Chimera marker file (.cmm) of the C-alpha trace (Angstrom):
<marker_set name="trace">
<marker id="1" x="-111.498" y="-78.149" z="130.505" r="1" g="1" b="0" radius="0.5"/>
<marker id="2" x="-113.365" y="-81.456" z="130.390" r="1" g="1" b="0" radius="0.5"/>
<marker id="3" x="-111.671" y="-82.590" z="133.601" r="1" g="1" b="0" radius="0.5"/>
<marker id="4" x="-112.710" y="-79.375" z="135.357" r="1" g="1" b="0" radius="0.5"/>
<marker id="5" x="-116.309" y="-79.718" z="134.173" r="1" g="1" b="0" radius="0.5"/>
<marker id="6" x="-116.379" y="-83.346" z="135.307" r="1" g="1" b="0" radius="0.5"/>
<marker id="7" x="-115.480" y="-82.185" z="138.828" r="1" g="1" b="0" radius="0.5"/>
<marker id="8" x="-117.627" y="-79.052" z="139.120" r="1" g="1" b="0" radius="0.5"/>
<marker id="9" x="-120.499" y="-77.413" z="137.308" r="1" g="1" b="0" radius="0.5"/>
<marker id="10" x="-119.751" y="-74.038" z="138.931" r="1" g="1" b="0" radius="0.5"/>
<marker id="11" x="-117.158" y="-72.965" z="136.347" r="1" g="1" b="0" radius="0.5"/>
<marker id="12" x="-117.940" y="-71.703" z="132.868" r="1" g="1" b="0" radius="0.5"/>
<marker id="13" x="-115.433" y="-71.579" z="130.031" r="1" g="1" b="0" radius="0.5"/>
<marker id="14" x="-115.607" y="-69.015" z="127.255" r="1" g="1" b="0" radius="0.5"/>
<marker id="15" x="-113.435" y="-70.273" z="124.426" r="1" g="1" b="0" radius="0.5"/>
<marker id="16" x="-111.787" y="-67.584" z="122.317" r="1" g="1" b="0" radius="0.5"/>
<marker id="17" x="-109.994" y="-68.937" z="119.280" r="1" g="1" b="0" radius="0.5"/>
<marker id="18" x="-106.581" y="-67.329" z="119.008" r="1" g="1" b="0" radius="0.5"/>
<marker id="19" x="-104.671" y="-68.572" z="115.956" r="1" g="1" b="0" radius="0.5"/>
<marker id="20" x="-100.955" y="-68.081" z="116.434" r="1" g="1" b="0" radius="0.5"/>
<marker id="21" x="-99.017" y="-66.761" z="113.419" r="1" g="1" b="0" radius="0.5"/>
<marker id="22" x="-96.553" y="-69.666" z="113.662" r="1" g="1" b="0" radius="0.5"/>
<marker id="23" x="-99.348" y="-72.035" z="112.569" r="1" g="1" b="0" radius="0.5"/>
<marker id="24" x="-100.055" y="-71.086" z="108.941" r="1" g="1" b="0" radius="0.5"/>
<marker id="25" x="-103.457" y="-72.812" z="108.699" r="1" g="1" b="0" radius="0.5"/>
<marker id="26" x="-104.717" y="-71.857" z="112.167" r="1" g="1" b="0" radius="0.5"/>
<marker id="27" x="-106.490" y="-68.649" z="111.118" r="1" g="1" b="0" radius="0.5"/>
<marker id="28" x="-108.657" y="-70.369" z="108.491" r="1" g="1" b="0" radius="0.5"/>
<marker id="29" x="-109.348" y="-73.272" z="110.850" r="1" g="1" b="0" radius="0.5"/>
<marker id="30" x="-110.436" y="-70.840" z="113.545" r="1" g="1" b="0" radius="0.5"/>
<marker id="31" x="-112.781" y="-69.090" z="111.105" r="1" g="1" b="0" radius="0.5"/>
<marker id="32" x="-114.237" y="-72.456" z="110.091" r="1" g="1" b="0" radius="0.5"/>
<marker id="33" x="-114.893" y="-73.374" z="113.722" r="1" g="1" b="0" radius="0.5"/>
<marker id="34" x="-116.587" y="-70.007" z="114.312" r="1" g="1" b="0" radius="0.5"/>
<marker id="35" x="-118.788" y="-70.492" z="111.258" r="1" g="1" b="0" radius="0.5"/>
<marker id="36" x="-119.723" y="-74.039" z="112.279" r="1" g="1" b="0" radius="0.5"/>
<marker id="37" x="-120.585" y="-72.872" z="115.830" r="1" g="1" b="0" radius="0.5"/>
<marker id="38" x="-119.720" y="-76.350" z="116.968" r="1" g="1" b="0" radius="0.5"/>
<marker id="39" x="-117.626" y="-77.796" z="119.774" r="1" g="1" b="0" radius="0.5"/>
<marker id="40" x="-117.277" y="-80.876" z="117.564" r="1" g="1" b="0" radius="0.5"/>
<marker id="41" x="-115.534" y="-78.752" z="114.911" r="1" g="1" b="0" radius="0.5"/>
<marker id="42" x="-113.084" y="-77.565" z="117.581" r="1" g="1" b="0" radius="0.5"/>
<marker id="43" x="-112.451" y="-81.137" z="118.696" r="1" g="1" b="0" radius="0.5"/>
<marker id="44" x="-111.970" y="-82.205" z="115.066" r="1" g="1" b="0" radius="0.5"/>
<marker id="45" x="-109.363" y="-79.480" z="114.605" r="1" g="1" b="0" radius="0.5"/>
<marker id="46" x="-107.442" y="-80.652" z="117.683" r="1" g="1" b="0" radius="0.5"/>
<marker id="47" x="-107.580" y="-84.213" z="116.337" r="1" g="1" b="0" radius="0.5"/>
<marker id="48" x="-106.125" y="-83.067" z="113.008" r="1" g="1" b="0" radius="0.5"/>
<marker id="49" x="-109.287" y="-83.867" z="111.075" r="1" g="1" b="0" radius="0.5"/>
<marker id="50" x="-110.129" y="-81.737" z="108.054" r="1" g="1" b="0" radius="0.5"/>
<marker id="51" x="-112.520" y="-78.840" z="108.534" r="1" g="1" b="0" radius="0.5"/>
<marker id="52" x="-114.873" y="-77.340" z="105.986" r="1" g="1" b="0" radius="0.5"/>
<marker id="53" x="-113.936" y="-73.997" z="104.488" r="1" g="1" b="0" radius="0.5"/>
<marker id="54" x="-115.331" y="-71.043" z="106.439" r="1" g="1" b="0" radius="0.5"/>
<marker id="55" x="-118.725" y="-70.143" z="104.988" r="1" g="1" b="0" radius="0.5"/>
<marker id="56" x="-119.666" y="-67.097" z="107.018" r="1" g="1" b="0" radius="0.5"/>
<marker id="57" x="-118.445" y="-63.557" z="107.381" r="1" g="1" b="0" radius="0.5"/>
<marker id="58" x="-117.260" y="-62.983" z="110.913" r="1" g="1" b="0" radius="0.5"/>
<marker id="59" x="-114.858" y="-60.654" z="112.661" r="1" g="1" b="0" radius="0.5"/>
<marker id="60" x="-114.778" y="-62.844" z="115.763" r="1" g="1" b="0" radius="0.5"/>
<marker id="61" x="-111.317" y="-64.330" z="115.131" r="1" g="1" b="0" radius="0.5"/>
<marker id="62" x="-109.860" y="-60.891" z="114.376" r="1" g="1" b="0" radius="0.5"/>
<marker id="63" x="-111.506" y="-59.532" z="117.537" r="1" g="1" b="0" radius="0.5"/>
<marker id="64" x="-109.939" y="-62.384" z="119.523" r="1" g="1" b="0" radius="0.5"/>
<marker id="65" x="-106.505" y="-61.556" z="118.113" r="1" g="1" b="0" radius="0.5"/>
<marker id="66" x="-106.989" y="-57.935" z="119.209" r="1" g="1" b="0" radius="0.5"/>
<marker id="67" x="-108.195" y="-59.054" z="122.652" r="1" g="1" b="0" radius="0.5"/>
<marker id="68" x="-105.075" y="-61.199" z="123.062" r="1" g="1" b="0" radius="0.5"/>
<marker id="69" x="-102.910" y="-58.198" z="122.189" r="1" g="1" b="0" radius="0.5"/>
<marker id="70" x="-104.807" y="-56.090" z="124.727" r="1" g="1" b="0" radius="0.5"/>
<marker id="71" x="-104.105" y="-58.655" z="127.464" r="1" g="1" b="0" radius="0.5"/>
<marker id="72" x="-100.514" y="-59.202" z="126.335" r="1" g="1" b="0" radius="0.5"/>
<marker id="73" x="-101.187" y="-62.821" z="125.431" r="1" g="1" b="0" radius="0.5"/>
<marker id="74" x="-98.634" y="-64.227" z="123.006" r="1" g="1" b="0" radius="0.5"/>
<marker id="75" x="-99.189" y="-67.973" z="123.400" r="1" g="1" b="0" radius="0.5"/>
<marker id="76" x="-101.744" y="-70.658" z="124.027" r="1" g="1" b="0" radius="0.5"/>
<marker id="77" x="-103.364" y="-71.997" z="126.030" r="1" g="1" b="0" radius="0.5"/>
<marker id="78" x="-104.151" y="-68.817" z="127.903" r="1" g="1" b="0" radius="0.5"/>
<marker id="79" x="-106.575" y="-68.485" z="130.775" r="1" g="1" b="0" radius="0.5"/>
<marker id="80" x="-108.041" y="-65.199" z="131.952" r="1" g="1" b="0" radius="0.5"/>
<marker id="81" x="-109.199" y="-65.641" z="135.529" r="1" g="1" b="0" radius="0.5"/>
<marker id="82" x="-112.179" y="-63.847" z="137.083" r="1" g="1" b="0" radius="0.5"/>
<marker id="83" x="-109.840" y="-61.330" z="138.747" r="1" g="1" b="0" radius="0.5"/>
<marker id="84" x="-108.365" y="-60.427" z="135.330" r="1" g="1" b="0" radius="0.5"/>
<marker id="85" x="-105.032" y="-62.157" z="135.836" r="1" g="1" b="0" radius="0.5"/>
<marker id="86" x="-103.697" y="-64.135" z="132.896" r="1" g="1" b="0" radius="0.5"/>
<marker id="87" x="-102.020" y="-67.533" z="132.891" r="1" g="1" b="0" radius="0.5"/>
<marker id="88" x="-100.366" y="-68.611" z="129.641" r="1" g="1" b="0" radius="0.5"/>
<marker id="89" x="-99.824" y="-72.326" z="130.159" r="1" g="1" b="0" radius="0.5"/>
<marker id="90" x="-101.648" y="-75.535" z="130.892" r="1" g="1" b="0" radius="0.5"/>
<marker id="91" x="-103.072" y="-75.689" z="134.396" r="1" g="1" b="0" radius="0.5"/>
<marker id="92" x="-104.038" y="-78.991" z="136.031" r="1" g="1" b="0" radius="0.5"/>
<marker id="93" x="-107.796" y="-79.278" z="136.607" r="1" g="1" b="0" radius="0.5"/>
<marker id="94" x="-107.640" y="-79.261" z="140.418" r="1" g="1" b="0" radius="0.5"/>
<marker id="95" x="-105.330" y="-76.232" z="140.425" r="1" g="1" b="0" radius="0.5"/>
<marker id="96" x="-107.597" y="-74.349" z="138.021" r="1" g="1" b="0" radius="0.5"/>
<marker id="97" x="-110.633" y="-75.078" z="140.192" r="1" g="1" b="0" radius="0.5"/>
<marker id="98" x="-108.767" y="-73.724" z="143.216" r="1" g="1" b="0" radius="0.5"/>
<marker id="99" x="-107.657" y="-70.602" z="141.315" r="1" g="1" b="0" radius="0.5"/>
<marker id="100" x="-111.165" y="-69.822" z="140.069" r="1" g="1" b="0" radius="0.5"/>
<marker id="101" x="-112.929" y="-70.517" z="143.349" r="1" g="1" b="0" radius="0.5"/>
<marker id="102" x="-110.394" y="-68.597" z="145.416" r="1" g="1" b="0" radius="0.5"/>
<marker id="103" x="-109.299" y="-71.663" z="147.359" r="1" g="1" b="0" radius="0.5"/>
<marker id="104" x="-105.681" y="-71.656" z="146.183" r="1" g="1" b="0" radius="0.5"/>
<marker id="105" x="-103.422" y="-73.102" z="148.862" r="1" g="1" b="0" radius="0.5"/>
<marker id="106" x="-106.318" y="-74.146" z="151.100" r="1" g="1" b="0" radius="0.5"/>
<link id1="1" id2="2" r="1" g="1" b="0" radius="0.2"/>
<link id1="2" id2="3" r="1" g="1" b="0" radius="0.2"/>
<link id1="3" id2="4" r="1" g="1" b="0" radius="0.2"/>
<link id1="4" id2="5" r="1" g="1" b="0" radius="0.2"/>
<link id1="5" id2="6" r="1" g="1" b="0" radius="0.2"/>
<link id1="6" id2="7" r="1" g="1" b="0" radius="0.2"/>
<link id1="7" id2="8" r="1" g="1" b="0" radius="0.2"/>
<link id1="8" id2="9" r="1" g="1" b="0" radius="0.2"/>
<link id1="9" id2="10" r="1" g="1" b="0" radius="0.2"/>
<link id1="10" id2="11" r="1" g="1" b="0" radius="0.2"/>
<link id1="11" id2="12" r="1" g="1" b="0" radius="0.2"/>
<link id1="12" id2="13" r="1" g="1" b="0" radius="0.2"/>
<link id1="13" id2="14" r="1" g="1" b="0" radius="0.2"/>
<link id1="14" id2="15" r="1" g="1" b="0" radius="0.2"/>
<link id1="15" id2="16" r="1" g="1" b="0" radius="0.2"/>
<link id1="16" id2="17" r="1" g="1" b="0" radius="0.2"/>
<link id1="17" id2="18" r="1" g="1" b="0" radius="0.2"/>
<link id1="18" id2="19" r="1" g="1" b="0" radius="0.2"/>
<link id1="19" id2="20" r="1" g="1" b="0" radius="0.2"/>
<link id1="20" id2="21" r="1" g="1" b="0" radius="0.2"/>
<link id1="21" id2="22" r="1" g="1" b="0" radius="0.2"/>
<link id1="22" id2="23" r="1" g="1" b="0" radius="0.2"/>
<link id1="23" id2="24" r="1" g="1" b="0" radius="0.2"/>
<link id1="24" id2="25" r="1" g="1" b="0" radius="0.2"/>
<link id1="25" id2="26" r="1" g="1" b="0" radius="0.2"/>
<link id1="26" id2="27" r="1" g="1" b="0" radius="0.2"/>
<link id1="27" id2="28" r="1" g="1" b="0" radius="0.2"/>
<link id1="28" id2="29" r="1" g="1" b="0" radius="0.2"/>
<link id1="29" id2="30" r="1" g="1" b="0" radius="0.2"/>
<link id1="30" id2="31" r="1" g="1" b="0" radius="0.2"/>
<link id1="31" id2="32" r="1" g="1" b="0" radius="0.2"/>
<link id1="32" id2="33" r="1" g="1" b="0" radius="0.2"/>
<link id1="33" id2="34" r="1" g="1" b="0" radius="0.2"/>
<link id1="34" id2="35" r="1" g="1" b="0" radius="0.2"/>
<link id1="35" id2="36" r="1" g="1" b="0" radius="0.2"/>
<link id1="36" id2="37" r="1" g="1" b="0" radius="0.2"/>
<link id1="37" id2="38" r="1" g="1" b="0" radius="0.2"/>
<link id1="38" id2="39" r="1" g="1" b="0" radius="0.2"/>
<link id1="39" id2="40" r="1" g="1" b="0" radius="0.2"/>
<link id1="40" id2="41" r="1" g="1" b="0" radius="0.2"/>
<link id1="41" id2="42" r="1" g="1" b="0" radius="0.2"/>
<link id1="42" id2="43" r="1" g="1" b="0" radius="0.2"/>
<link id1="43" id2="44" r="1" g="1" b="0" radius="0.2"/>
<link id1="44" id2="45" r="1" g="1" b="0" radius="0.2"/>
<link id1="45" id2="46" r="1" g="1" b="0" radius="0.2"/>
<link id1="46" id2="47" r="1" g="1" b="0" radius="0.2"/>
<link id1="47" id2="48" r="1" g="1" b="0" radius="0.2"/>
<link id1="48" id2="49" r="1" g="1" b="0" radius="0.2"/>
<link id1="49" id2="50" r="1" g="1" b="0" radius="0.2"/>
<link id1="50" id2="51" r="1" g="1" b="0" radius="0.2"/>
<link id1="51" id2="52" r="1" g="1" b="0" radius="0.2"/>
<link id1="52" id2="53" r="1" g="1" b="0" radius="0.2"/>
<link id1="53" id2="54" r="1" g="1" b="0" radius="0.2"/>
<link id1="54" id2="55" r="1" g="1" b="0" radius="0.2"/>
<link id1="55" id2="56" r="1" g="1" b="0" radius="0.2"/>
<link id1="56" id2="57" r="1" g="1" b="0" radius="0.2"/>
<link id1="57" id2="58" r="1" g="1" b="0" radius="0.2"/>
<link id1="58" id2="59" r="1" g="1" b="0" radius="0.2"/>
<link id1="59" id2="60" r="1" g="1" b="0" radius="0.2"/>
<link id1="60" id2="61" r="1" g="1" b="0" radius="0.2"/>
<link id1="61" id2="62" r="1" g="1" b="0" radius="0.2"/>
<link id1="62" id2="63" r="1" g="1" b="0" radius="0.2"/>
<link id1="63" id2="64" r="1" g="1" b="0" radius="0.2"/>
<link id1="64" id2="65" r="1" g="1" b="0" radius="0.2"/>
<link id1="65" id2="66" r="1" g="1" b="0" radius="0.2"/>
<link id1="66" id2="67" r="1" g="1" b="0" radius="0.2"/>
<link id1="67" id2="68" r="1" g="1" b="0" radius="0.2"/>
<link id1="68" id2="69" r="1" g="1" b="0" radius="0.2"/>
<link id1="69" id2="70" r="1" g="1" b="0" radius="0.2"/>
<link id1="70" id2="71" r="1" g="1" b="0" radius="0.2"/>
<link id1="71" id2="72" r="1" g="1" b="0" radius="0.2"/>
<link id1="72" id2="73" r="1" g="1" b="0" radius="0.2"/>
<link id1="73" id2="74" r="1" g="1" b="0" radius="0.2"/>
<link id1="74" id2="75" r="1" g="1" b="0" radius="0.2"/>
<link id1="75" id2="76" r="1" g="1" b="0" radius="0.2"/>
<link id1="76" id2="77" r="1" g="1" b="0" radius="0.2"/>
<link id1="77" id2="78" r="1" g="1" b="0" radius="0.2"/>
<link id1="78" id2="79" r="1" g="1" b="0" radius="0.2"/>
<link id1="79" id2="80" r="1" g="1" b="0" radius="0.2"/>
<link id1="80" id2="81" r="1" g="1" b="0" radius="0.2"/>
<link id1="81" id2="82" r="1" g="1" b="0" radius="0.2"/>
<link id1="82" id2="83" r="1" g="1" b="0" radius="0.2"/>
<link id1="83" id2="84" r="1" g="1" b="0" radius="0.2"/>
<link id1="84" id2="85" r="1" g="1" b="0" radius="0.2"/>
<link id1="85" id2="86" r="1" g="1" b="0" radius="0.2"/>
<link id1="86" id2="87" r="1" g="1" b="0" radius="0.2"/>
<link id1="87" id2="88" r="1" g="1" b="0" radius="0.2"/>
<link id1="88" id2="89" r="1" g="1" b="0" radius="0.2"/>
<link id1="89" id2="90" r="1" g="1" b="0" radius="0.2"/>
<link id1="90" id2="91" r="1" g="1" b="0" radius="0.2"/>
<link id1="91" id2="92" r="1" g="1" b="0" radius="0.2"/>
<link id1="92" id2="93" r="1" g="1" b="0" radius="0.2"/>
<link id1="93" id2="94" r="1" g="1" b="0" radius="0.2"/>
<link id1="94" id2="95" r="1" g="1" b="0" radius="0.2"/>
<link id1="95" id2="96" r="1" g="1" b="0" radius="0.2"/>
<link id1="96" id2="97" r="1" g="1" b="0" radius="0.2"/>
<link id1="97" id2="98" r="1" g="1" b="0" radius="0.2"/>
<link id1="98" id2="99" r="1" g="1" b="0" radius="0.2"/>
<link id1="99" id2="100" r="1" g="1" b="0" radius="0.2"/>
<link id1="100" id2="101" r="1" g="1" b="0" radius="0.2"/>
<link id1="101" id2="102" r="1" g="1" b="0" radius="0.2"/>
<link id1="102" id2="103" r="1" g="1" b="0" radius="0.2"/>
<link id1="103" id2="104" r="1" g="1" b="0" radius="0.2"/>
<link id1="104" id2="105" r="1" g="1" b="0" radius="0.2"/>
<link id1="105" id2="106" r="1" g="1" b="0" radius="0.2"/>
</marker_set>
């Protein structure tokens, strides 16, 4: 994501936290990140740093889990492209830019 944003400002990312059941602490971490409303909290989670306990009431994480089910997403990372297609894997920055801008293979 950071590599894409370093190359273009024409792409916007909407991050939906989707805690996978195989990660027993992921759900509570996701709720904490939602409550903190902070990209830094997300980065801290990826770095393995401790997060504060969730302090808000939010259905956002549960809604994201339902959205993933609706799209058939069972893993992460997952990318939903503007045309509605779903990619469940890492995508190199240049390839993602081409996919989003419609310049794939050009």
